C-alpha positions, 0 to 999 in steps of 0.5 A: 488565518484560514489555512494556518487553523487548518494545518494546526488542525489537520496535523493532530486531527484522525479520520475517526473525527469525521462523521460520515453523515456529514461527509455524505451531505457534502457529496450530496451537496456537490452532485446536486448543486443546492442544499435543497437538492442535497435534502432531497436526494439523501432524505434529511431537512435542508437545515440539517444539511446546512448544519453538517456542511457548517460542522465539517468546516469548523472541524476542518478550518476551511470553507467547503462551499461557496453559497448564494442564491443560485445554490452551493459550489465547492471550493478547492478544498470543498473539490479535494474533500468531495473527490476523496469521500466520493472514492471512500464511499465506493469502496464501502458500497463494494464491501458491503455488496460483497459481503451481503446476507445470502438471506434477503430477509437479514441485513439491509439492502444499502448496510454502506448507508448506515455504517458508522466511523466508530463500526469502520474503527472497530472492525479494523481494530479487531483484524489488526490486534486479534482482541478485544483487550488489544483493541481497546488499548490500541485505540483507547475505546472501552470493550463495551464499545468495541462490542456494541459496534461489532453487533451493530456491523452484524445487524446491518449486514446479517452476518457474523464478522467475528468469532472467539478463537481462544482468548482472542477473537478472529474475523470470520469468512464474511469479514475479510471483503469488509476489512479491506474495503474499510481500510481503503475507505480510511485511507482515501479519507486520510489522503483527504485530510493531507490534501487539504493540508497540503491546500494550506501550504503544508506536505504532512501525512504518510506516504509508504512504499512497498520496496523489493530487495533491489529497490530497497537497496539504493533507488528508493532510499535516494528518492526518500532522502531528496523528499525528505529534504523538501518536505520534513513534514512527511512521515515516510516509510519504506516496508519490507517484506515477501512480495506476497505479503506487500501485494496483500498490504497494497490492496489493503491501502497500507502501502501506496505503491510498490518497486520491485521485479515485474510479476508475470502473470500479472497479480490481477486485475485490480493492480497495475505494473508500470515499468520504470527501467531495465536491470541486469543481473549477473553471477555473483560469488567470493573473490577466491571462488574457483570461477573468478579465476577461470573465467574472468570477463567469459561466458561460464559453461553452463555445465560448470554452473551446476558443479557449485551450491546456489544461493537462489530466491524464494520460489515465485520470485522473478530471480528464482524463475531466472535461475531455473530458466538458466540452469535448466538449459544445462541439466534435466534436474537443477541442483539438488537442495539450493539454499533458498534466501530473501535477504540480500544481507543473508546472501552476502554472509552465505556467499564469503562462507564457501564456493556458493554462487547467486544471481543478483543484480549488481546494484543490490552488492554495489559496496562488496563489488567495489571493494572486491569482496564479492565479484561479478564471475563472467560476463553478465546473464544473456537470460538475465534481464528483468523489468522493474516496474512500479506496482499501484492499485488501478483505482489508485488517485495519486497526490502531488506529492506522490508524482513528485516521489515517483520523479525522483525515483525515476531520476535514481534508476537513470545512469 
């Protein structure tokens, strides 16, 4: 019965229903092994520790610790929650350290131990919605409550978190690092609740994948379809957008991982790129393009390529770099004013409007190539190999369902 209660409650439970003091107590008990040791560690009474654990277990419908005369031992469910809570507290500690006031007399040295769920919710909501009115409407919290939570944050950090901009508010320079820490902590706790639900026998929660054009053409949809068939209770989200936007969503914890071409140099030490497969790109044009007739199954002289207008990826994209490497061997100056386009759909339409050329993976235009509406012109480009990678945060801890999804992605890329 406990498992059934847990699933039903967690399905509609928000992390904002949790109390950070209760979670800190659980982590302390797991670390110390006794309620008395945990009480000394976080400087509260042993009855308060016992009450915190009882409240958590009542909320979650799970026994988190086995208690006996020798102490307290986390159950499997308790270990899952403690691990995610510990990771959330690490994010909070790092975030507050980055925004601590340069004036030693301002703020508190361990503000991360004082922050509350309402304060986390208020700052993230303001960052997301840009005004107290919009944040209030989105969260259901009264505007005075939001104002109070932000003032409390400013007191414990010694920093101003928001400033008025017209009719809205903006996060000050001190705020972004703390907003990111709050989002990452929120993601860890949400994942903890999802893990407890899966422990009770149900796969729930949200999986979000940032998909670049090649991966969202077939790879990620195939993998998502397989996972959805097995686990219809999961919310699956394919997130599109420019790479610069997606990598920041990854860093914020708003997407679990990205699938796309490897970036050189790497985005930074906080993320890692794990190779999935090598993809070869081709020169693509309309079926009636002059080069399609003259250079069927042959390499096209570079001097011929520069005679035609091009549709190219945006600056910084791997395909743009490949295009520059390819045509840079033929001429000192690349073709003037190519059409810049990051949309496969728009590129497909443009190719039908004139003697345009583009550099793309054949997988991105598989249906058009099969129907011969578009054709690969000449042989595949020698320089056109790129590595497709899975990009994740270096500190990301996968759930088993993530491993299952990644296995489906690897299956989808196999020939």
